[in-house]
C-alpha positions, 0 to 999 in steps of 0.5 A: 499500499506505501509504495502506491501511496508514494507512486502517486506523491512522485506523481504530483511533483512531475510537471515541475521537476519536467518545469526544472529540467526546461528552465536549467537547459534554458540557462544552460542553452544562454549561457554557452555551458552546453557548447562543448555537447552541441559541439559534439553532436554537430561533430558525429552528424556530420564529420563522423563518417568523412574519410575526405574532410576529416575533421578531429575531435576535440575534446573538452579542453581544447574545445574551450580553447578553440572557441577562446581563440575565436570569440576574441580574435580579430577587431571586436569593435561596434564602428 
């Protein structure tokens, strides 16, 4: 009987938990925290099977170093 009561009690919180997870994903997207995961998904879709255009998969540290270099190299001004 207690197992059924616990299952009902946890199901009440499922929409709240789902909303918190969506908010957390949104925060990660906005802040750029999920950039490496998006890079991995892109690499698997577009570069994994390439033999002629072999793009090496970067580890997390190398990816972030390349991103910092890409963002901050060059002229950064509005006019």
